[in-house]
TIVO-2410 file (N, C-alpha, C; in nm, 3 decimals):
# residues 123
REC num residu      c1      c2      c3 atome chaine
REC   1      X   0.347   0.256   1.168     N      A
REC   1      X   0.478   0.094   1.243    CA      A
REC   1      X   0.447   0.210   1.363     C      A
REC   2      X   0.485   0.280   1.366     N      A
REC   2      X   0.457   0.341   1.454    CA      A
REC   2      X   0.305   0.321   1.592     C      A
REC   3      X   0.183   0.287   1.530     N      A
REC   3      X   0.102   0.224   1.604    CA      A
REC   3      X   0.136   0.113   1.663     C      A
REC   4      X   0.204   0.057   1.572     N      A
REC   4      X   0.189  -0.045   1.589    CA      A
REC   4      X   0.302  -0.130   1.734     C      A
REC   5      X   0.351  -0.003   1.701     N      A
REC   5      X   0.496  -0.054   1.838    CA      A
REC   5      X   0.608  -0.075   1.810     C      A
REC   6      X   0.624  -0.122   1.616     N      A
REC   6      X   0.745  -0.113   1.533    CA      A
REC   6      X   0.895  -0.072   1.598     C      A
REC   7      X   0.987  -0.120   1.642     N      A
REC   7      X   1.125  -0.058   1.695    CA      A
REC   7      X   1.150   0.016   1.534     C      A
REC   8      X   1.190   0.156   1.517     N      A
REC   8      X   1.194   0.172   1.414    CA      A
REC   8      X   1.422   0.270   1.408     C      A
REC   9      X   1.503   0.207   1.515     N      A
REC   9      X   1.585   0.214   1.516    CA      A
REC   9      X   1.680   0.150   1.347     C      A
REC  10      X   1.559   0.048   1.364     N      A
REC  10      X   1.708   0.043   1.274    CA      A
REC  10      X   1.655   0.058   1.094     C      A
REC  11      X   1.572   0.141   1.025     N      A
REC  11      X   1.504   0.214   1.028    CA      A
REC  11      X   1.603   0.348   0.899     C      A
REC  12      X   1.624   0.245   0.772     N      A
REC  12      X   1.699   0.414   0.678    CA      A
REC  12      X   1.671   0.414   0.589     C      A
REC  13      X   1.631   0.591   0.602     N      A
REC  13      X   1.565   0.705   0.589    CA      A
REC  13      X   1.632   0.721   0.499     C      A
REC  14      X   1.550   0.722   0.359     N      A
REC  14      X   1.600   0.702   0.214    CA      A
REC  14      X   1.560   0.860   0.141     C      A
REC  15      X   1.639   0.908   0.061     N      A
REC  15      X   1.506   1.030   0.013    CA      A
REC  15      X   1.426   0.970  -0.091     C      A
REC  16      X   1.316   1.043  -0.040     N      A
REC  16      X   1.192   1.019  -0.166    CA      A
REC  16      X   1.151   1.054  -0.290     C      A
REC  17      X   1.172   1.007  -0.369     N      A
REC  17      X   1.147   1.048  -0.515    CA      A
REC  17      X   1.015   1.176  -0.516     C      A
REC  18      X   0.916   1.112  -0.462     N      A
REC  18      X   0.732   1.214  -0.471    CA      A
REC  18      X   0.697   1.097  -0.515     C      A
REC  19      X   0.709   0.954  -0.608     N      A
REC  19      X   0.626   0.893  -0.617    CA      A
REC  19      X   0.560   0.746  -0.569     C      A
REC  20      X   0.768   0.737  -0.572     N      A
REC  20      X   0.755   0.505  -0.487    CA      A
REC  20      X   0.814   0.458  -0.583     C      A
REC  21      X   0.871   0.527  -0.668     N      A
REC  21      X   0.945   0.410  -0.822    CA      A
REC  21      X   1.025   0.365  -0.816     C      A
REC  22      X   1.140   0.453  -0.688     N      A
REC  22      X   1.239   0.423  -0.716    CA      A
REC  22      X   1.272   0.421  -0.520     C      A
REC  23      X   1.224   0.455  -0.478     N      A
REC  23      X   1.226   0.384  -0.317    CA      A
REC  23      X   1.117   0.377  -0.265     C      A
REC  24      X   1.115   0.202  -0.240     N      A
REC  24      X   0.960   0.175  -0.139    CA      A
REC  24      X   1.032   0.070  -0.121     C      A
REC  25      X   1.010  -0.015   0.026     N      A
REC  25      X   1.002  -0.156   0.093    CA      A
REC  25      X   0.900  -0.206   0.021     C      A
REC  26      X   0.992  -0.345   0.024     N      A
REC  26      X   0.833  -0.495  -0.044    CA      A
REC  26      X   0.743  -0.420   0.172     C      A
REC  27      X   0.633  -0.434   0.097     N      A
REC  27      X   0.526  -0.459   0.240    CA      A
REC  27      X   0.464  -0.615   0.290     C      A
REC  28      X   0.374  -0.603   0.372     N      A
REC  28      X   0.290  -0.726   0.377    CA      A
REC  28      X   0.160  -0.660   0.493     C      A
REC  29      X   0.068  -0.655   0.507     N      A
REC  29      X  -0.001  -0.580   0.572    CA      A
REC  29      X  -0.124  -0.738   0.583     C      A
REC  30      X  -0.072  -0.726   0.661     N      A
REC  30      X  -0.209  -0.875   0.761    CA      A
REC  30      X  -0.274  -0.824   0.865     C      A
REC  31      X  -0.389  -0.818   0.843     N      A
REC  31      X  -0.458  -0.838   0.947    CA      A
REC  31      X  -0.591  -0.991   1.035     C      A
REC  32      X  -0.595  -0.977   1.121     N      A
REC  32      X  -0.646  -1.075   1.203    CA      A
REC  32      X  -0.822  -1.126   1.165     C      A
REC  33      X  -0.748  -1.280   1.140     N      A
REC  33      X  -0.897  -1.274   1.120    CA      A
REC  33      X  -1.038  -1.306   1.284     C      A
REC  34      X  -1.167  -1.242   1.187     N      A
REC  34      X  -1.211  -1.232   1.322    CA      A
REC  34      X  -1.298  -1.384   1.311     C      A
REC  35      X  -1.376  -1.429   1.432     N      A
REC  35      X  -1.447  -1.550   1.424    CA      A
REC  35      X  -1.481  -1.699   1.302     C      A
REC  36      X  -1.534  -1.640   1.180     N      A
REC  36      X  -1.497  -1.785   1.083    CA      A
REC  36      X  -1.488  -1.719   0.964     C      A
REC  37      X  -1.395  -1.598   0.954     N      A
REC  37      X  -1.354  -1.507   0.871    CA      A
REC  37      X  -1.215  -1.554   0.846     C      A
REC  38      X  -1.162  -1.634   0.816     N      A
REC  38      X  -0.999  -1.584   0.782    CA      A
REC  38      X  -0.912  -1.437   0.778     C      A
REC  39      X  -0.761  -1.489   0.792     N      A
REC  39      X  -0.743  -1.335   0.844    CA      A
REC  39      X  -0.700  -1.321   0.646     C      A
REC  40      X  -0.706  -1.162   0.682     N      A
REC  40      X  -0.655  -1.087   0.534    CA      A
REC  40      X  -0.553  -1.066   0.494     C      A
REC  41      X  -0.471  -1.064   0.359     N      A
REC  41      X  -0.350  -0.959   0.303    CA      A
REC  41      X  -0.316  -0.910   0.177     C      A
REC  42      X  -0.229  -0.811   0.234     N      A
REC  42      X  -0.252  -0.758   0.108    CA      A
REC  42      X  -0.108  -0.740   0.097     C      A
REC  43      X  -0.023  -0.778  -0.021     N      A
REC  43      X   0.131  -0.711  -0.020    CA      A
REC  43      X   0.183  -0.662  -0.136     C      A
REC  44      X   0.236  -0.538  -0.130     N      A
REC  44      X   0.318  -0.447  -0.230    CA      A
REC  44      X   0.470  -0.494  -0.270     C      A
REC  45      X   0.556  -0.521  -0.369     N      A
REC  45      X   0.588  -0.611  -0.383    CA      A
REC  45      X   0.673  -0.498  -0.535     C      A
REC  46      X   0.579  -0.433  -0.553     N      A
REC  46      X   0.673  -0.335  -0.698    CA      A
REC  46      X   0.787  -0.358  -0.768     C      A
REC  47      X   0.841  -0.327  -0.595     N      A
REC  47      X   1.029  -0.278  -0.670    CA      A
REC  47      X   1.128  -0.311  -0.534     C      A
REC  48      X   1.255  -0.326  -0.607     N      A
REC  48      X   1.285  -0.383  -0.457    CA      A
REC  48      X   1.269  -0.334  -0.399     C      A
REC  49      X   1.335  -0.318  -0.249     N      A
REC  49      X   1.292  -0.314  -0.111    CA      A
REC  49      X   1.499  -0.207  -0.118     C      A
REC  50      X   1.470  -0.129   0.008     N      A
REC  50      X   1.624  -0.032  -0.059    CA      A
REC  50      X   1.685  -0.027   0.131     C      A
REC  51      X   1.735  -0.135   0.196     N      A
REC  51      X   1.851  -0.131   0.076    CA      A
REC  51      X   1.811  -0.229   0.051     C      A
REC  52      X   1.918  -0.275  -0.053     N      A
REC  52      X   1.963  -0.355  -0.136    CA      A
REC  52      X   2.037  -0.458  -0.185     C      A
REC  53      X   2.132  -0.356  -0.120     N      A
REC  53      X   2.264  -0.430  -0.135    CA      A
REC  53      X   2.377  -0.451   0.019     C      A
REC  54      X   2.473  -0.646  -0.039     N      A
REC  54      X   2.520  -0.660   0.054    CA      A
REC  54      X   2.585  -0.597   0.133     C      A
REC  55      X   2.575  -0.593   0.308     N      A
REC  55      X   2.728  -0.516   0.303    CA      A
REC  55      X   2.671  -0.333   0.422     C      A
REC  56      X   2.572  -0.324   0.383     N      A
REC  56      X   2.468  -0.193   0.465    CA      A
REC  56      X   2.371  -0.248   0.553     C      A
REC  57      X   2.376  -0.370   0.588     N      A
REC  57      X   2.324  -0.379   0.729    CA      A
REC  57      X   2.382  -0.432   0.814     C      A
REC  58      X   2.384  -0.337   0.912     N      A
REC  58      X   2.457  -0.472   1.045    CA      A
REC  58      X   2.423  -0.558   1.102     C      A
REC  59      X   2.434  -0.740   1.027     N      A
REC  59      X   2.345  -0.802   1.119    CA      A
REC  59      X   2.405  -0.838   1.257     C      A
REC  60      X   2.539  -0.852   1.268     N      A
REC  60      X   2.631  -0.903   1.384    CA      A
REC  60      X   2.510  -0.751   1.498     C      A
REC  61      X   2.517  -0.653   1.465     N      A
REC  61      X   2.461  -0.532   1.584    CA      A
REC  61      X   2.293  -0.630   1.645     C      A
REC  62      X   2.258  -0.680   1.532     N      A
REC  62      X   2.088  -0.711   1.527    CA      A
REC  62      X   2.110  -0.907   1.577     C      A
REC  63      X   2.205  -0.940   1.545     N      A
REC  63      X   2.152  -1.049   1.545    CA      A
REC  63      X   2.282  -1.108   1.715     C      A
REC  64      X   2.374  -0.987   1.758     N      A
REC  64      X   2.376  -1.040   1.896    CA      A
REC  64      X   2.409  -0.932   1.962     C      A
REC  65      X   2.446  -0.780   1.973     N      A
REC  65      X   2.471  -0.723   2.073    CA      A
REC  65      X   2.271  -0.661   2.059     C      A
REC  66      X   2.224  -0.709   1.960     N      A
REC  66      X   2.006  -0.724   2.078    CA      A
REC  66      X   1.977  -0.812   2.119     C      A
REC  67      X   2.003  -0.907   2.073     N      A
REC  67      X   1.951  -1.090   2.124    CA      A
REC  67      X   1.869  -1.091   2.074     C      A
REC  68      X   1.879  -1.171   1.892     N      A
REC  68      X   1.727  -1.160   1.897    CA      A
REC  68      X   1.794  -1.319   1.911     C      A
REC  69      X   1.696  -1.381   1.895     N      A
REC  69      X   1.695  -1.550   1.923    CA      A
REC  69      X   1.653  -1.570   1.792     C      A
REC  70      X   1.546  -1.535   1.776     N      A
REC  70      X   1.532  -1.655   1.610    CA      A
REC  70      X   1.500  -1.519   1.504     C      A
REC  71      X   1.535  -1.547   1.365     N      A
REC  71      X   1.553  -1.506   1.249    CA      A
REC  71      X   1.415  -1.596   1.115     C      A
REC  72      X   1.407  -1.487   1.046     N      A
REC  72      X   1.281  -1.584   1.036    CA      A
REC  72      X   1.310  -1.500   0.811     C      A
REC  73      X   1.405  -1.584   0.704     N      A
REC  73      X   1.376  -1.450   0.635    CA      A
REC  73      X   1.261  -1.541   0.518     C      A
REC  74      X   1.249  -1.355   0.454     N      A
REC  74      X   1.107  -1.449   0.406    CA      A
REC  74      X   1.153  -1.549   0.239     C      A
REC  75      X   1.113  -1.624   0.194     N      A
REC  75      X   1.196  -1.690   0.067    CA      A
REC  75      X   1.207  -1.528  -0.121     C      A
REC  76      X   1.041  -1.508  -0.098     N      A
REC  76      X   1.007  -1.418  -0.144    CA      A
REC  76      X   1.104  -1.266  -0.173     C      A
REC  77      X   1.152  -1.275  -0.026     N      A
REC  77      X   1.282  -1.191  -0.052    CA      A
REC  77      X   1.362  -1.237  -0.162     C      A
REC  78      X   1.437  -1.310  -0.188     N      A
REC  78      X   1.548  -1.323  -0.259    CA      A
REC  78      X   1.534  -1.354  -0.355     C      A
REC  79      X   1.373  -1.299  -0.412     N      A
REC  79      X   1.372  -1.351  -0.554    CA      A
REC  79      X   1.332  -1.115  -0.594     C      A
REC  80      X   1.292  -1.037  -0.575     N      A
REC  80      X   1.298  -0.944  -0.571    CA      A
REC  80      X   1.377  -0.837  -0.690     C      A
REC  81      X   1.546  -0.925  -0.651     N      A
REC  81      X   1.618  -0.819  -0.700    CA      A
REC  81      X   1.732  -0.938  -0.744     C      A
REC  82      X   1.853  -0.861  -0.850     N      A
REC  82      X   1.951  -0.894  -0.814    CA      A
REC  82      X   2.023  -0.918  -0.729     C      A
REC  83      X   2.013  -0.787  -0.618     N      A
REC  83      X   2.069  -0.818  -0.503    CA      A
REC  83      X   2.027  -0.881  -0.423     C      A
REC  84      X   1.935  -0.853  -0.425     N      A
REC  84      X   1.869  -0.917  -0.298    CA      A
REC  84      X   1.858  -1.091  -0.233     C      A
REC  85      X   1.897  -1.172  -0.350     N      A
REC  85      X   1.980  -1.350  -0.245    CA      A
REC  85      X   2.058  -1.298  -0.230     C      A
REC  86      X   2.204  -1.178  -0.219     N      A
REC  86      X   2.356  -1.164  -0.127    CA      A
REC  86      X   2.261  -1.081   0.016     C      A
REC  87      X   2.156  -1.061   0.019     N      A
REC  87      X   2.170  -0.939   0.151    CA      A
REC  87      X   2.106  -1.135   0.209     C      A
REC  88      X   2.006  -1.155   0.189     N      A
REC  88      X   1.924  -1.281   0.234    CA      A
REC  88      X   2.027  -1.367   0.296     C      A
REC  89      X   2.170  -1.395   0.203     N      A
REC  89      X   2.294  -1.499   0.236    CA      A
REC  89      X   2.344  -1.422   0.363     C      A
REC  90      X   2.356  -1.292   0.341     N      A
REC  90      X   2.429  -1.186   0.460    CA      A
REC  90      X   2.387  -1.289   0.559     C      A
REC  91      X   2.293  -1.226   0.559     N      A
REC  91      X   2.127  -1.233   0.682    CA      A
REC  91      X   2.167  -1.372   0.774     C      A
REC  92      X   2.143  -1.473   0.691     N      A
REC  92      X   2.151  -1.602   0.741    CA      A
REC  92      X   2.317  -1.634   0.760     C      A
REC  93      X   2.372  -1.570   0.668     N      A
REC  93      X   2.594  -1.628   0.793    CA      A
REC  93      X   2.560  -1.601   0.869     C      A
REC  94      X   2.556  -1.442   0.923     N      A
REC  94      X   2.531  -1.381   1.004    CA      A
REC  94      X   2.447  -1.450   1.135     C      A
REC  95      X   2.325  -1.451   1.098     N      A
REC  95      X   2.252  -1.556   1.196    CA      A
REC  95      X   2.338  -1.668   1.269     C      A
REC  96      X   2.328  -1.714   1.144     N      A
REC  96      X   2.435  -1.885   1.239    CA      A
REC  96      X   2.561  -1.795   1.298     C      A
REC  97      X   2.624  -1.734   1.242     N      A
REC  97      X   2.791  -1.710   1.294    CA      A
REC  97      X   2.740  -1.649   1.498     C      A
REC  98      X   2.604  -1.570   1.426     N      A
REC  98      X   2.592  -1.554   1.617    CA      A
REC  98      X   2.535  -1.592   1.688     C      A
REC  99      X   2.464  -1.812   1.645     N      A
REC  99      X   2.416  -1.817   1.743    CA      A
REC  99      X   2.256  -1.870   1.735     C      A
REC 100      X   2.188  -1.721   1.625     N      A
REC 100      X   2.030  -1.715   1.610    CA      A
REC 100      X   1.975  -1.870   1.558     C      A
REC 101      X   1.874  -1.853   1.568     N      A
REC 101      X   1.824  -1.995   1.532    CA      A
REC 101      X   1.747  -1.884   1.327     C      A
REC 102      X   1.749  -2.008   1.279     N      A
REC 102      X   1.641  -1.972   1.120    CA      A
REC 102      X   1.597  -2.068   1.182     C      A
REC 103      X   1.434  -2.037   1.123     N      A
REC 103      X   1.394  -2.119   1.008    CA      A
REC 103      X   1.336  -2.085   0.902     C      A
REC 104      X   1.427  -2.179   0.779     N      A
REC 104      X   1.359  -2.118   0.643    CA      A
REC 104      X   1.283  -2.188   0.557     C      A
REC 105      X   1.209  -2.133   0.476     N      A
REC 105      X   1.092  -2.240   0.492    CA      A
REC 105      X   1.131  -2.339   0.341     C      A
REC 106      X   1.154  -2.480   0.342     N      A
REC 106      X   1.172  -2.530   0.220    CA      A
REC 106      X   1.119  -2.550   0.082     C      A
REC 107      X   1.036  -2.442   0.054     N      A
REC 107      X   1.048  -2.355  -0.098    CA      A
REC 107      X   1.081  -2.274  -0.114     C      A
REC 108      X   1.126  -2.234  -0.202     N      A
REC 108      X   1.164  -2.095  -0.292    CA      A
REC 108      X   1.082  -2.074  -0.451     C      A
REC 109      X   1.041  -1.954  -0.367     N      A
REC 109      X   1.022  -1.919  -0.591    CA      A
REC 109      X   1.118  -1.940  -0.678     C      A
REC 110      X   1.064  -1.930  -0.818     N      A
REC 110      X   1.101  -1.988  -0.914    CA      A
REC 110      X   1.221  -1.904  -0.911     C      A
REC 111      X   1.136  -1.778  -0.960     N      A
REC 111      X   1.234  -1.683  -0.954    CA      A
REC 111      X   1.353  -1.661  -0.936     C      A
REC 112      X   1.401  -1.715  -0.790     N      A
REC 112      X   1.487  -1.742  -0.635    CA      A
REC 112      X   1.577  -1.805  -0.710     C      A
REC 113      X   1.529  -1.934  -0.740     N      A
REC 113      X   1.638  -2.005  -0.795    CA      A
REC 113      X   1.722  -1.960  -0.948     C      A
REC 114      X   1.621  -1.951  -1.028     N      A
REC 114      X   1.678  -1.918  -1.155    CA      A
REC 114      X   1.775  -1.786  -1.102     C      A
REC 115      X   1.755  -1.694  -1.038     N      A
REC 115      X   1.885  -1.579  -1.026    CA      A
REC 115      X   1.971  -1.682  -0.956     C      A
REC 116      X   1.927  -1.762  -0.863     N      A
REC 116      X   2.031  -1.822  -0.825    CA      A
REC 116      X   2.196  -1.933  -0.921     C      A
REC 117      X   2.094  -1.969  -0.981     N      A
REC 117      X   2.080  -2.009  -1.152    CA      A
REC 117      X   2.205  -1.969  -1.224     C      A
REC 118      X   2.174  -1.846  -1.235     N      A
REC 118      X   2.294  -1.770  -1.343    CA      A
REC 118      X   2.385  -1.719  -1.248     C      A
REC 119      X   2.365  -1.666  -1.081     N      A
REC 119      X   2.506  -1.574  -1.026    CA      A
REC 119      X   2.584  -1.691  -1.002     C      A
REC 120      X   2.511  -1.904  -1.043     N      A
REC 120      X   2.645  -1.980  -0.947    CA      A
REC 120      X   2.613  -2.015  -0.842     C      A
REC 121      X   2.550  -1.968  -0.785     N      A
REC 121      X   2.532  -1.993  -0.607    CA      A
REC 121      X   2.386  -2.077  -0.587     C      A
REC 122      X   2.387  -2.110  -0.498     N      A
REC 122      X   2.265  -2.215  -0.389    CA      A
REC 122      X   2.249  -2.109  -0.328     C      A
REC 123      X   2.033  -2.174  -0.351     N      A
REC 123      X   2.032  -2.097  -0.226    CA      A
REC 123      X   2.052  -2.093  -0.067     C      A
***
């Protein structure tokens, strides 16, 4: 993250378990393609991200005060645990409330739809 120039002001550091079984974020590393070679990616989505509960992120701070113009929630995020659909919903609602354009892919993974069905909510 440091080398890529990623702003880490919103990173929430939590106590590491020494192995990565209970505390880990889903990551997606993508490198640029070169010439005729397409881009390559590697995903690590072994466990739900931390934090994974609604109310732990100040979305209004991010969307309103920091001037965010667009937000693209990854559909797979909502399928990572029982609570991540609520986090995604909270983020999307805050984005709309603050006039941020939300780009959502129309297809949702079956796991996400199943979680929503069990919770009695809509994606």
